[in-house]
Chimera marker file (.cmm) of the C-alpha trace (Angstrom):
<marker_set name="trace">
<marker id="1" x="-7.315" y="-19.282" z="3.143" r="1" g="1" b="0" radius="0.5"/>
<marker id="2" x="-7.828" y="-18.461" z="-0.408" r="1" g="1" b="0" radius="0.5"/>
<marker id="3" x="-8.350" y="-14.799" z="-0.038" r="1" g="1" b="0" radius="0.5"/>
<marker id="4" x="-5.137" y="-14.445" z="1.963" r="1" g="1" b="0" radius="0.5"/>
<marker id="5" x="-3.191" y="-16.443" z="-0.749" r="1" g="1" b="0" radius="0.5"/>
<marker id="6" x="-4.872" y="-14.381" z="-3.425" r="1" g="1" b="0" radius="0.5"/>
<marker id="7" x="-3.912" y="-11.314" z="-1.837" r="1" g="1" b="0" radius="0.5"/>
<marker id="8" x="-0.278" y="-12.199" z="-1.604" r="1" g="1" b="0" radius="0.5"/>
<marker id="9" x="-0.133" y="-13.352" z="-5.290" r="1" g="1" b="0" radius="0.5"/>
<marker id="10" x="-1.877" y="-10.289" z="-6.499" r="1" g="1" b="0" radius="0.5"/>
<marker id="11" x="0.530" y="-8.160" z="-4.522" r="1" g="1" b="0" radius="0.5"/>
<marker id="12" x="3.522" y="-10.135" z="-6.049" r="1" g="1" b="0" radius="0.5"/>
<marker id="13" x="2.220" y="-9.702" z="-9.423" r="1" g="1" b="0" radius="0.5"/>
<marker id="14" x="1.932" y="-6.066" z="-8.850" r="1" g="1" b="0" radius="0.5"/>
<marker id="15" x="5.887" y="-5.549" z="-8.724" r="1" g="1" b="0" radius="0.5"/>
<marker id="16" x="6.014" y="-6.457" z="-12.392" r="1" g="1" b="0" radius="0.5"/>
<marker id="17" x="3.227" y="-4.212" z="-13.732" r="1" g="1" b="0" radius="0.5"/>
<marker id="18" x="4.458" y="-1.046" z="-15.299" r="1" g="1" b="0" radius="0.5"/>
<marker id="19" x="3.554" y="2.289" z="-13.660" r="1" g="1" b="0" radius="0.5"/>
<marker id="20" x="-0.014" y="3.220" z="-14.354" r="1" g="1" b="0" radius="0.5"/>
<marker id="21" x="-3.461" y="2.559" z="-13.610" r="1" g="1" b="0" radius="0.5"/>
<marker id="22" x="-3.260" y="-1.300" z="-13.752" r="1" g="1" b="0" radius="0.5"/>
<marker id="23" x="-0.508" y="-1.118" z="-11.253" r="1" g="1" b="0" radius="0.5"/>
<marker id="24" x="-2.667" y="0.805" z="-8.798" r="1" g="1" b="0" radius="0.5"/>
<marker id="25" x="-5.614" y="-1.275" z="-9.495" r="1" g="1" b="0" radius="0.5"/>
<marker id="26" x="-3.596" y="-4.580" z="-8.505" r="1" g="1" b="0" radius="0.5"/>
<marker id="27" x="-2.263" y="-2.752" z="-5.438" r="1" g="1" b="0" radius="0.5"/>
<marker id="28" x="-5.761" y="-1.861" z="-4.395" r="1" g="1" b="0" radius="0.5"/>
<marker id="29" x="-7.241" y="-5.441" z="-5.175" r="1" g="1" b="0" radius="0.5"/>
<marker id="30" x="-4.458" y="-7.115" z="-3.045" r="1" g="1" b="0" radius="0.5"/>
<marker id="31" x="-5.162" y="-4.710" z="-0.328" r="1" g="1" b="0" radius="0.5"/>
<marker id="32" x="-8.984" y="-5.241" z="-0.277" r="1" g="1" b="0" radius="0.5"/>
<marker id="33" x="-8.573" y="-9.121" z="-0.420" r="1" g="1" b="0" radius="0.5"/>
<marker id="34" x="-5.944" y="-8.828" z="2.522" r="1" g="1" b="0" radius="0.5"/>
<marker id="35" x="-8.250" y="-6.505" z="4.609" r="1" g="1" b="0" radius="0.5"/>
<marker id="36" x="-11.325" y="-9.176" z="3.746" r="1" g="1" b="0" radius="0.5"/>
<marker id="37" x="-9.292" y="-12.010" z="5.062" r="1" g="1" b="0" radius="0.5"/>
<marker id="38" x="-8.320" y="-10.062" z="8.291" r="1" g="1" b="0" radius="0.5"/>
<marker id="39" x="-11.961" y="-9.574" z="8.845" r="1" g="1" b="0" radius="0.5"/>
<marker id="40" x="-12.987" y="-13.143" z="8.227" r="1" g="1" b="0" radius="0.5"/>
<marker id="41" x="-10.269" y="-14.440" z="10.423" r="1" g="1" b="0" radius="0.5"/>
<marker id="42" x="-10.607" y="-11.839" z="13.287" r="1" g="1" b="0" radius="0.5"/>
<marker id="43" x="-7.020" y="-10.516" z="12.560" r="1" g="1" b="0" radius="0.5"/>
<marker id="44" x="-7.948" y="-7.126" z="11.527" r="1" g="1" b="0" radius="0.5"/>
<marker id="45" x="-6.111" y="-4.160" z="13.372" r="1" g="1" b="0" radius="0.5"/>
<marker id="46" x="-7.392" y="-0.811" z="14.361" r="1" g="1" b="0" radius="0.5"/>
<marker id="47" x="-7.151" y="1.594" z="11.359" r="1" g="1" b="0" radius="0.5"/>
<marker id="48" x="-4.925" y="4.596" z="12.295" r="1" g="1" b="0" radius="0.5"/>
<marker id="49" x="-3.763" y="7.711" z="10.716" r="1" g="1" b="0" radius="0.5"/>
<marker id="50" x="-0.317" y="9.184" z="11.794" r="1" g="1" b="0" radius="0.5"/>
<marker id="51" x="0.257" y="12.760" z="11.255" r="1" g="1" b="0" radius="0.5"/>
<marker id="52" x="3.030" y="13.505" z="8.811" r="1" g="1" b="0" radius="0.5"/>
<marker id="53" x="3.733" y="16.974" z="7.604" r="1" g="1" b="0" radius="0.5"/>
<marker id="54" x="0.479" y="18.159" z="5.618" r="1" g="1" b="0" radius="0.5"/>
<marker id="55" x="-0.436" y="14.464" z="5.202" r="1" g="1" b="0" radius="0.5"/>
<marker id="56" x="-1.178" y="11.424" z="7.041" r="1" g="1" b="0" radius="0.5"/>
<marker id="57" x="0.263" y="7.849" z="6.861" r="1" g="1" b="0" radius="0.5"/>
<marker id="58" x="-2.173" y="4.963" z="6.824" r="1" g="1" b="0" radius="0.5"/>
<marker id="59" x="-1.504" y="2.439" z="9.524" r="1" g="1" b="0" radius="0.5"/>
<marker id="60" x="-2.928" y="-0.598" z="11.384" r="1" g="1" b="0" radius="0.5"/>
<marker id="61" x="-2.409" y="-0.991" z="15.231" r="1" g="1" b="0" radius="0.5"/>
<marker id="62" x="-2.914" y="-4.360" z="16.908" r="1" g="1" b="0" radius="0.5"/>
<marker id="63" x="-3.078" y="-3.950" z="20.665" r="1" g="1" b="0" radius="0.5"/>
<marker id="64" x="-1.628" y="-6.855" z="22.665" r="1" g="1" b="0" radius="0.5"/>
<marker id="65" x="-4.070" y="-8.835" z="24.849" r="1" g="1" b="0" radius="0.5"/>
<marker id="66" x="-4.458" y="-8.183" z="28.607" r="1" g="1" b="0" radius="0.5"/>
<marker id="67" x="-3.645" y="-4.894" z="30.639" r="1" g="1" b="0" radius="0.5"/>
<marker id="68" x="-0.992" y="-2.703" z="29.564" r="1" g="1" b="0" radius="0.5"/>
<marker id="69" x="1.146" y="-0.891" z="28.921" r="1" g="1" b="0" radius="0.5"/>
<marker id="70" x="2.688" y="-3.008" z="26.407" r="1" g="1" b="0" radius="0.5"/>
<marker id="71" x="6.059" y="-3.385" z="24.540" r="1" g="1" b="0" radius="0.5"/>
<marker id="72" x="5.278" y="-2.101" z="20.996" r="1" g="1" b="0" radius="0.5"/>
<marker id="73" x="6.822" y="-2.798" z="17.766" r="1" g="1" b="0" radius="0.5"/>
<marker id="74" x="6.777" y="-0.373" z="15.021" r="1" g="1" b="0" radius="0.5"/>
<marker id="75" x="7.109" y="-2.107" z="11.770" r="1" g="1" b="0" radius="0.5"/>
<marker id="76" x="8.898" y="-0.412" z="8.724" r="1" g="1" b="0" radius="0.5"/>
<marker id="77" x="8.117" y="-2.112" z="5.309" r="1" g="1" b="0" radius="0.5"/>
<marker id="78" x="10.246" y="-2.429" z="2.204" r="1" g="1" b="0" radius="0.5"/>
<marker id="79" x="9.901" y="-0.838" z="-1.354" r="1" g="1" b="0" radius="0.5"/>
<marker id="80" x="7.603" y="-3.443" z="-2.783" r="1" g="1" b="0" radius="0.5"/>
<marker id="81" x="5.498" y="-4.188" z="0.217" r="1" g="1" b="0" radius="0.5"/>
<marker id="82" x="2.635" y="-2.435" z="2.269" r="1" g="1" b="0" radius="0.5"/>
<marker id="83" x="1.891" y="-2.552" z="5.876" r="1" g="1" b="0" radius="0.5"/>
<marker id="84" x="-0.451" y="-5.703" z="5.437" r="1" g="1" b="0" radius="0.5"/>
<marker id="85" x="2.708" y="-7.763" z="4.305" r="1" g="1" b="0" radius="0.5"/>
<marker id="86" x="3.695" y="-8.112" z="8.218" r="1" g="1" b="0" radius="0.5"/>
<marker id="87" x="0.087" y="-9.769" z="8.863" r="1" g="1" b="0" radius="0.5"/>
<marker id="88" x="0.264" y="-11.676" z="5.664" r="1" g="1" b="0" radius="0.5"/>
<marker id="89" x="3.642" y="-13.557" z="6.726" r="1" g="1" b="0" radius="0.5"/>
<marker id="90" x="2.463" y="-14.000" z="10.311" r="1" g="1" b="0" radius="0.5"/>
<marker id="91" x="4.694" y="-11.648" z="12.015" r="1" g="1" b="0" radius="0.5"/>
<marker id="92" x="1.955" y="-9.625" z="13.588" r="1" g="1" b="0" radius="0.5"/>
<marker id="93" x="0.524" y="-12.720" z="15.092" r="1" g="1" b="0" radius="0.5"/>
<marker id="94" x="3.796" y="-13.897" z="16.537" r="1" g="1" b="0" radius="0.5"/>
<marker id="95" x="4.401" y="-10.687" z="18.299" r="1" g="1" b="0" radius="0.5"/>
<marker id="96" x="0.952" y="-10.364" z="19.566" r="1" g="1" b="0" radius="0.5"/>
<marker id="97" x="1.421" y="-13.846" z="20.936" r="1" g="1" b="0" radius="0.5"/>
<marker id="98" x="4.145" y="-12.658" z="22.917" r="1" g="1" b="0" radius="0.5"/>
<marker id="99" x="2.432" y="-9.778" z="24.319" r="1" g="1" b="0" radius="0.5"/>
<marker id="100" x="3.832" y="-7.078" z="22.063" r="1" g="1" b="0" radius="0.5"/>
<marker id="101" x="1.526" y="-4.618" z="20.319" r="1" g="1" b="0" radius="0.5"/>
<marker id="102" x="2.203" y="-3.833" z="16.779" r="1" g="1" b="0" radius="0.5"/>
<marker id="103" x="2.036" y="-0.682" z="14.487" r="1" g="1" b="0" radius="0.5"/>
<marker id="104" x="2.505" y="-1.274" z="10.938" r="1" g="1" b="0" radius="0.5"/>
<marker id="105" x="2.167" y="1.747" z="8.528" r="1" g="1" b="0" radius="0.5"/>
<marker id="106" x="2.839" y="2.614" z="4.987" r="1" g="1" b="0" radius="0.5"/>
<marker id="107" x="6.112" y="4.286" z="4.852" r="1" g="1" b="0" radius="0.5"/>
<marker id="108" x="6.713" y="7.054" z="2.090" r="1" g="1" b="0" radius="0.5"/>
<marker id="109" x="7.128" y="5.308" z="-1.141" r="1" g="1" b="0" radius="0.5"/>
<marker id="110" x="5.205" y="2.269" z="-0.397" r="1" g="1" b="0" radius="0.5"/>
<marker id="111" x="1.362" y="1.209" z="0.039" r="1" g="1" b="0" radius="0.5"/>
<marker id="112" x="-1.148" y="3.886" z="0.052" r="1" g="1" b="0" radius="0.5"/>
<marker id="113" x="1.670" y="6.632" z="0.524" r="1" g="1" b="0" radius="0.5"/>
<marker id="114" x="2.927" y="5.613" z="-2.833" r="1" g="1" b="0" radius="0.5"/>
<marker id="115" x="-0.181" y="5.006" z="-4.696" r="1" g="1" b="0" radius="0.5"/>
<marker id="116" x="-2.630" y="7.235" z="-3.285" r="1" g="1" b="0" radius="0.5"/>
<marker id="117" x="-0.757" y="10.102" z="-1.640" r="1" g="1" b="0" radius="0.5"/>
<marker id="118" x="2.062" y="10.752" z="-4.045" r="1" g="1" b="0" radius="0.5"/>
<marker id="119" x="4.569" y="10.230" z="-1.081" r="1" g="1" b="0" radius="0.5"/>
<marker id="120" x="7.876" y="9.126" z="-2.432" r="1" g="1" b="0" radius="0.5"/>
<marker id="121" x="10.757" y="7.374" z="-0.829" r="1" g="1" b="0" radius="0.5"/>
<marker id="122" x="12.365" y="9.679" z="1.924" r="1" g="1" b="0" radius="0.5"/>
<marker id="123" x="15.606" y="8.424" z="2.642" r="1" g="1" b="0" radius="0.5"/>
<marker id="124" x="15.698" y="10.276" z="6.108" r="1" g="1" b="0" radius="0.5"/>
<marker id="125" x="13.677" y="7.793" z="7.656" r="1" g="1" b="0" radius="0.5"/>
<marker id="126" x="13.834" y="9.698" z="10.992" r="1" g="1" b="0" radius="0.5"/>
<marker id="127" x="11.239" y="11.990" z="9.559" r="1" g="1" b="0" radius="0.5"/>
<marker id="128" x="8.261" y="9.395" z="9.529" r="1" g="1" b="0" radius="0.5"/>
<marker id="129" x="9.849" y="7.201" z="12.334" r="1" g="1" b="0" radius="0.5"/>
<marker id="130" x="9.476" y="10.158" z="14.569" r="1" g="1" b="0" radius="0.5"/>
<marker id="131" x="5.840" y="10.583" z="13.400" r="1" g="1" b="0" radius="0.5"/>
<marker id="132" x="5.245" y="6.893" z="14.048" r="1" g="1" b="0" radius="0.5"/>
<marker id="133" x="6.927" y="6.970" z="17.664" r="1" g="1" b="0" radius="0.5"/>
<marker id="134" x="5.068" y="10.236" z="18.548" r="1" g="1" b="0" radius="0.5"/>
<marker id="135" x="1.827" y="8.642" z="17.467" r="1" g="1" b="0" radius="0.5"/>
<marker id="136" x="2.321" y="5.191" z="19.514" r="1" g="1" b="0" radius="0.5"/>
<marker id="137" x="3.174" y="7.365" z="22.444" r="1" g="1" b="0" radius="0.5"/>
<marker id="138" x="-0.291" y="8.917" z="22.629" r="1" g="1" b="0" radius="0.5"/>
<marker id="139" x="-1.619" y="5.664" z="23.460" r="1" g="1" b="0" radius="0.5"/>
<marker id="140" x="-1.991" y="4.557" z="26.985" r="1" g="1" b="0" radius="0.5"/>
<marker id="141" x="-1.617" y="0.993" z="26.148" r="1" g="1" b="0" radius="0.5"/>
<marker id="142" x="2.121" y="1.609" z="24.952" r="1" g="1" b="0" radius="0.5"/>
<marker id="143" x="4.991" y="1.280" z="27.224" r="1" g="1" b="0" radius="0.5"/>
<marker id="144" x="7.289" y="4.254" z="26.280" r="1" g="1" b="0" radius="0.5"/>
<marker id="145" x="10.271" y="2.461" z="27.642" r="1" g="1" b="0" radius="0.5"/>
<marker id="146" x="9.888" y="-0.597" z="25.382" r="1" g="1" b="0" radius="0.5"/>
<marker id="147" x="9.569" y="0.323" z="21.789" r="1" g="1" b="0" radius="0.5"/>
<marker id="148" x="11.314" y="-1.773" z="18.965" r="1" g="1" b="0" radius="0.5"/>
<marker id="149" x="12.024" y="-0.842" z="15.272" r="1" g="1" b="0" radius="0.5"/>
<marker id="150" x="11.579" y="-3.780" z="12.989" r="1" g="1" b="0" radius="0.5"/>
<marker id="151" x="12.033" y="-3.966" z="9.239" r="1" g="1" b="0" radius="0.5"/>
<marker id="152" x="12.239" y="-6.212" z="6.248" r="1" g="1" b="0" radius="0.5"/>
<marker id="153" x="14.117" y="-5.802" z="2.995" r="1" g="1" b="0" radius="0.5"/>
<marker id="154" x="14.518" y="-2.001" z="2.512" r="1" g="1" b="0" radius="0.5"/>
<marker id="155" x="12.593" y="-1.745" z="5.722" r="1" g="1" b="0" radius="0.5"/>
<marker id="156" x="15.752" y="-3.044" z="7.277" r="1" g="1" b="0" radius="0.5"/>
<marker id="157" x="17.532" y="0.013" z="6.326" r="1" g="1" b="0" radius="0.5"/>
<marker id="158" x="14.725" y="2.110" z="7.421" r="1" g="1" b="0" radius="0.5"/>
<marker id="159" x="14.330" y="0.583" z="11.010" r="1" g="1" b="0" radius="0.5"/>
<marker id="160" x="18.175" y="0.669" z="11.538" r="1" g="1" b="0" radius="0.5"/>
<marker id="161" x="18.282" y="4.360" z="10.746" r="1" g="1" b="0" radius="0.5"/>
<marker id="162" x="15.194" y="4.970" z="12.798" r="1" g="1" b="0" radius="0.5"/>
<marker id="163" x="16.647" y="3.328" z="15.986" r="1" g="1" b="0" radius="0.5"/>
<marker id="164" x="19.858" y="5.127" z="15.309" r="1" g="1" b="0" radius="0.5"/>
<marker id="165" x="18.416" y="8.618" z="15.194" r="1" g="1" b="0" radius="0.5"/>
<marker id="166" x="15.515" y="8.225" z="17.882" r="1" g="1" b="0" radius="0.5"/>
<marker id="167" x="16.901" y="7.216" z="21.451" r="1" g="1" b="0" radius="0.5"/>
<marker id="168" x="13.063" y="6.189" z="22.286" r="1" g="1" b="0" radius="0.5"/>
<marker id="169" x="13.771" y="2.904" z="20.439" r="1" g="1" b="0" radius="0.5"/>
<marker id="170" x="15.000" y="0.425" z="22.921" r="1" g="1" b="0" radius="0.5"/>
<marker id="171" x="15.559" y="-2.349" z="20.303" r="1" g="1" b="0" radius="0.5"/>
<marker id="172" x="15.996" y="-2.793" z="16.559" r="1" g="1" b="0" radius="0.5"/>
<marker id="173" x="15.603" y="-5.980" z="14.430" r="1" g="1" b="0" radius="0.5"/>
<marker id="174" x="16.626" y="-5.592" z="10.710" r="1" g="1" b="0" radius="0.5"/>
<marker id="175" x="15.227" y="-8.538" z="8.638" r="1" g="1" b="0" radius="0.5"/>
<link id1="1" id2="2" r="1" g="1" b="0" radius="0.2"/>
<link id1="2" id2="3" r="1" g="1" b="0" radius="0.2"/>
<link id1="3" id2="4" r="1" g="1" b="0" radius="0.2"/>
<link id1="4" id2="5" r="1" g="1" b="0" radius="0.2"/>
<link id1="5" id2="6" r="1" g="1" b="0" radius="0.2"/>
<link id1="6" id2="7" r="1" g="1" b="0" radius="0.2"/>
<link id1="7" id2="8" r="1" g="1" b="0" radius="0.2"/>
<link id1="8" id2="9" r="1" g="1" b="0" radius="0.2"/>
<link id1="9" id2="10" r="1" g="1" b="0" radius="0.2"/>
<link id1="10" id2="11" r="1" g="1" b="0" radius="0.2"/>
<link id1="11" id2="12" r="1" g="1" b="0" radius="0.2"/>
<link id1="12" id2="13" r="1" g="1" b="0" radius="0.2"/>
<link id1="13" id2="14" r="1" g="1" b="0" radius="0.2"/>
<link id1="14" id2="15" r="1" g="1" b="0" radius="0.2"/>
<link id1="15" id2="16" r="1" g="1" b="0" radius="0.2"/>
<link id1="16" id2="17" r="1" g="1" b="0" radius="0.2"/>
<link id1="17" id2="18" r="1" g="1" b="0" radius="0.2"/>
<link id1="18" id2="19" r="1" g="1" b="0" radius="0.2"/>
<link id1="19" id2="20" r="1" g="1" b="0" radius="0.2"/>
<link id1="20" id2="21" r="1" g="1" b="0" radius="0.2"/>
<link id1="21" id2="22" r="1" g="1" b="0" radius="0.2"/>
<link id1="22" id2="23" r="1" g="1" b="0" radius="0.2"/>
<link id1="23" id2="24" r="1" g="1" b="0" radius="0.2"/>
<link id1="24" id2="25" r="1" g="1" b="0" radius="0.2"/>
<link id1="25" id2="26" r="1" g="1" b="0" radius="0.2"/>
<link id1="26" id2="27" r="1" g="1" b="0" radius="0.2"/>
<link id1="27" id2="28" r="1" g="1" b="0" radius="0.2"/>
<link id1="28" id2="29" r="1" g="1" b="0" radius="0.2"/>
<link id1="29" id2="30" r="1" g="1" b="0" radius="0.2"/>
<link id1="30" id2="31" r="1" g="1" b="0" radius="0.2"/>
<link id1="31" id2="32" r="1" g="1" b="0" radius="0.2"/>
<link id1="32" id2="33" r="1" g="1" b="0" radius="0.2"/>
<link id1="33" id2="34" r="1" g="1" b="0" radius="0.2"/>
<link id1="34" id2="35" r="1" g="1" b="0" radius="0.2"/>
<link id1="35" id2="36" r="1" g="1" b="0" radius="0.2"/>
<link id1="36" id2="37" r="1" g="1" b="0" radius="0.2"/>
<link id1="37" id2="38" r="1" g="1" b="0" radius="0.2"/>
<link id1="38" id2="39" r="1" g="1" b="0" radius="0.2"/>
<link id1="39" id2="40" r="1" g="1" b="0" radius="0.2"/>
<link id1="40" id2="41" r="1" g="1" b="0" radius="0.2"/>
<link id1="41" id2="42" r="1" g="1" b="0" radius="0.2"/>
<link id1="42" id2="43" r="1" g="1" b="0" radius="0.2"/>
<link id1="43" id2="44" r="1" g="1" b="0" radius="0.2"/>
<link id1="44" id2="45" r="1" g="1" b="0" radius="0.2"/>
<link id1="45" id2="46" r="1" g="1" b="0" radius="0.2"/>
<link id1="46" id2="47" r="1" g="1" b="0" radius="0.2"/>
<link id1="47" id2="48" r="1" g="1" b="0" radius="0.2"/>
<link id1="48" id2="49" r="1" g="1" b="0" radius="0.2"/>
<link id1="49" id2="50" r="1" g="1" b="0" radius="0.2"/>
<link id1="50" id2="51" r="1" g="1" b="0" radius="0.2"/>
<link id1="51" id2="52" r="1" g="1" b="0" radius="0.2"/>
<link id1="52" id2="53" r="1" g="1" b="0" radius="0.2"/>
<link id1="53" id2="54" r="1" g="1" b="0" radius="0.2"/>
<link id1="54" id2="55" r="1" g="1" b="0" radius="0.2"/>
<link id1="55" id2="56" r="1" g="1" b="0" radius="0.2"/>
<link id1="56" id2="57" r="1" g="1" b="0" radius="0.2"/>
<link id1="57" id2="58" r="1" g="1" b="0" radius="0.2"/>
<link id1="58" id2="59" r="1" g="1" b="0" radius="0.2"/>
<link id1="59" id2="60" r="1" g="1" b="0" radius="0.2"/>
<link id1="60" id2="61" r="1" g="1" b="0" radius="0.2"/>
<link id1="61" id2="62" r="1" g="1" b="0" radius="0.2"/>
<link id1="62" id2="63" r="1" g="1" b="0" radius="0.2"/>
<link id1="63" id2="64" r="1" g="1" b="0" radius="0.2"/>
<link id1="64" id2="65" r="1" g="1" b="0" radius="0.2"/>
<link id1="65" id2="66" r="1" g="1" b="0" radius="0.2"/>
<link id1="66" id2="67" r="1" g="1" b="0" radius="0.2"/>
<link id1="67" id2="68" r="1" g="1" b="0" radius="0.2"/>
<link id1="68" id2="69" r="1" g="1" b="0" radius="0.2"/>
<link id1="69" id2="70" r="1" g="1" b="0" radius="0.2"/>
<link id1="70" id2="71" r="1" g="1" b="0" radius="0.2"/>
<link id1="71" id2="72" r="1" g="1" b="0" radius="0.2"/>
<link id1="72" id2="73" r="1" g="1" b="0" radius="0.2"/>
<link id1="73" id2="74" r="1" g="1" b="0" radius="0.2"/>
<link id1="74" id2="75" r="1" g="1" b="0" radius="0.2"/>
<link id1="75" id2="76" r="1" g="1" b="0" radius="0.2"/>
<link id1="76" id2="77" r="1" g="1" b="0" radius="0.2"/>
<link id1="77" id2="78" r="1" g="1" b="0" radius="0.2"/>
<link id1="78" id2="79" r="1" g="1" b="0" radius="0.2"/>
<link id1="79" id2="80" r="1" g="1" b="0" radius="0.2"/>
<link id1="80" id2="81" r="1" g="1" b="0" radius="0.2"/>
<link id1="81" id2="82" r="1" g="1" b="0" radius="0.2"/>
<link id1="82" id2="83" r="1" g="1" b="0" radius="0.2"/>
<link id1="83" id2="84" r="1" g="1" b="0" radius="0.2"/>
<link id1="84" id2="85" r="1" g="1" b="0" radius="0.2"/>
<link id1="85" id2="86" r="1" g="1" b="0" radius="0.2"/>
<link id1="86" id2="87" r="1" g="1" b="0" radius="0.2"/>
<link id1="87" id2="88" r="1" g="1" b="0" radius="0.2"/>
<link id1="88" id2="89" r="1" g="1" b="0" radius="0.2"/>
<link id1="89" id2="90" r="1" g="1" b="0" radius="0.2"/>
<link id1="90" id2="91" r="1" g="1" b="0" radius="0.2"/>
<link id1="91" id2="92" r="1" g="1" b="0" radius="0.2"/>
<link id1="92" id2="93" r="1" g="1" b="0" radius="0.2"/>
<link id1="93" id2="94" r="1" g="1" b="0" radius="0.2"/>
<link id1="94" id2="95" r="1" g="1" b="0" radius="0.2"/>
<link id1="95" id2="96" r="1" g="1" b="0" radius="0.2"/>
<link id1="96" id2="97" r="1" g="1" b="0" radius="0.2"/>
<link id1="97" id2="98" r="1" g="1" b="0" radius="0.2"/>
<link id1="98" id2="99" r="1" g="1" b="0" radius="0.2"/>
<link id1="99" id2="100" r="1" g="1" b="0" radius="0.2"/>
<link id1="100" id2="101" r="1" g="1" b="0" radius="0.2"/>
<link id1="101" id2="102" r="1" g="1" b="0" radius="0.2"/>
<link id1="102" id2="103" r="1" g="1" b="0" radius="0.2"/>
<link id1="103" id2="104" r="1" g="1" b="0" radius="0.2"/>
<link id1="104" id2="105" r="1" g="1" b="0" radius="0.2"/>
<link id1="105" id2="106" r="1" g="1" b="0" radius="0.2"/>
<link id1="106" id2="107" r="1" g="1" b="0" radius="0.2"/>
<link id1="107" id2="108" r="1" g="1" b="0" radius="0.2"/>
<link id1="108" id2="109" r="1" g="1" b="0" radius="0.2"/>
<link id1="109" id2="110" r="1" g="1" b="0" radius="0.2"/>
<link id1="110" id2="111" r="1" g="1" b="0" radius="0.2"/>
<link id1="111" id2="112" r="1" g="1" b="0" radius="0.2"/>
<link id1="112" id2="113" r="1" g="1" b="0" radius="0.2"/>
<link id1="113" id2="114" r="1" g="1" b="0" radius="0.2"/>
<link id1="114" id2="115" r="1" g="1" b="0" radius="0.2"/>
<link id1="115" id2="116" r="1" g="1" b="0" radius="0.2"/>
<link id1="116" id2="117" r="1" g="1" b="0" radius="0.2"/>
<link id1="117" id2="118" r="1" g="1" b="0" radius="0.2"/>
<link id1="118" id2="119" r="1" g="1" b="0" radius="0.2"/>
<link id1="119" id2="120" r="1" g="1" b="0" radius="0.2"/>
<link id1="120" id2="121" r="1" g="1" b="0" radius="0.2"/>
<link id1="121" id2="122" r="1" g="1" b="0" radius="0.2"/>
<link id1="122" id2="123" r="1" g="1" b="0" radius="0.2"/>
<link id1="123" id2="124" r="1" g="1" b="0" radius="0.2"/>
<link id1="124" id2="125" r="1" g="1" b="0" radius="0.2"/>
<link id1="125" id2="126" r="1" g="1" b="0" radius="0.2"/>
<link id1="126" id2="127" r="1" g="1" b="0" radius="0.2"/>
<link id1="127" id2="128" r="1" g="1" b="0" radius="0.2"/>
<link id1="128" id2="129" r="1" g="1" b="0" radius="0.2"/>
<link id1="129" id2="130" r="1" g="1" b="0" radius="0.2"/>
<link id1="130" id2="131" r="1" g="1" b="0" radius="0.2"/>
<link id1="131" id2="132" r="1" g="1" b="0" radius="0.2"/>
<link id1="132" id2="133" r="1" g="1" b="0" radius="0.2"/>
<link id1="133" id2="134" r="1" g="1" b="0" radius="0.2"/>
<link id1="134" id2="135" r="1" g="1" b="0" radius="0.2"/>
<link id1="135" id2="136" r="1" g="1" b="0" radius="0.2"/>
<link id1="136" id2="137" r="1" g="1" b="0" radius="0.2"/>
<link id1="137" id2="138" r="1" g="1" b="0" radius="0.2"/>
<link id1="138" id2="139" r="1" g="1" b="0" radius="0.2"/>
<link id1="139" id2="140" r="1" g="1" b="0" radius="0.2"/>
<link id1="140" id2="141" r="1" g="1" b="0" radius="0.2"/>
<link id1="141" id2="142" r="1" g="1" b="0" radius="0.2"/>
<link id1="142" id2="143" r="1" g="1" b="0" radius="0.2"/>
<link id1="143" id2="144" r="1" g="1" b="0" radius="0.2"/>
<link id1="144" id2="145" r="1" g="1" b="0" radius="0.2"/>
<link id1="145" id2="146" r="1" g="1" b="0" radius="0.2"/>
<link id1="146" id2="147" r="1" g="1" b="0" radius="0.2"/>
<link id1="147" id2="148" r="1" g="1" b="0" radius="0.2"/>
<link id1="148" id2="149" r="1" g="1" b="0" radius="0.2"/>
<link id1="149" id2="150" r="1" g="1" b="0" radius="0.2"/>
<link id1="150" id2="151" r="1" g="1" b="0" radius="0.2"/>
<link id1="151" id2="152" r="1" g="1" b="0" radius="0.2"/>
<link id1="152" id2="153" r="1" g="1" b="0" radius="0.2"/>
<link id1="153" id2="154" r="1" g="1" b="0" radius="0.2"/>
<link id1="154" id2="155" r="1" g="1" b="0" radius="0.2"/>
<link id1="155" id2="156" r="1" g="1" b="0" radius="0.2"/>
<link id1="156" id2="157" r="1" g="1" b="0" radius="0.2"/>
<link id1="157" id2="158" r="1" g="1" b="0" radius="0.2"/>
<link id1="158" id2="159" r="1" g="1" b="0" radius="0.2"/>
<link id1="159" id2="160" r="1" g="1" b="0" radius="0.2"/>
<link id1="160" id2="161" r="1" g="1" b="0" radius="0.2"/>
<link id1="161" id2="162" r="1" g="1" b="0" radius="0.2"/>
<link id1="162" id2="163" r="1" g="1" b="0" radius="0.2"/>
<link id1="163" id2="164" r="1" g="1" b="0" radius="0.2"/>
<link id1="164" id2="165" r="1" g="1" b="0" radius="0.2"/>
<link id1="165" id2="166" r="1" g="1" b="0" radius="0.2"/>
<link id1="166" id2="167" r="1" g="1" b="0" radius="0.2"/>
<link id1="167" id2="168" r="1" g="1" b="0" radius="0.2"/>
<link id1="168" id2="169" r="1" g="1" b="0" radius="0.2"/>
<link id1="169" id2="170" r="1" g="1" b="0" radius="0.2"/>
<link id1="170" id2="171" r="1" g="1" b="0" radius="0.2"/>
<link id1="171" id2="172" r="1" g="1" b="0" radius="0.2"/>
<link id1="172" id2="173" r="1" g="1" b="0" radius="0.2"/>
<link id1="173" id2="174" r="1" g="1" b="0" radius="0.2"/>
<link id1="174" id2="175" r="1" g="1" b="0" radius="0.2"/>
</marker_set>
């Protein structure tokens, strides 16, 4: 519906706003509308916190239906998106419909890592990819032999580097 569309449009508008309070306010409003839409449609994932050095990276985890453990996709976002983008475009629902659990998180330089934690882009993706893999492997519902790295836009770089440096990934999809 309308909240979903509004969250996407405000998120796109945020790209063109100069750095400052208005940019952060637009990001926060887009995120708020997206999360409200998730709640109204039953699509809200589980809020998770991924330990990352002295910080935590905010994430959402959607468990696949039925008994596990399940294959799990770890999603890497691009420069101008946040973890919610993968839900907004329908990827989370498509993966879950196929029995795949999903972890989306705000990589350094994007989303809350950028706007609220002052975590800038880290070209060594393996630093936060390792943290994300370590996190999902603490869950009993994740199959450690069936992990995939998926990324879009700059996340395509991120996921390829993650899969190339961490042998725990069994598959990689650069979108």
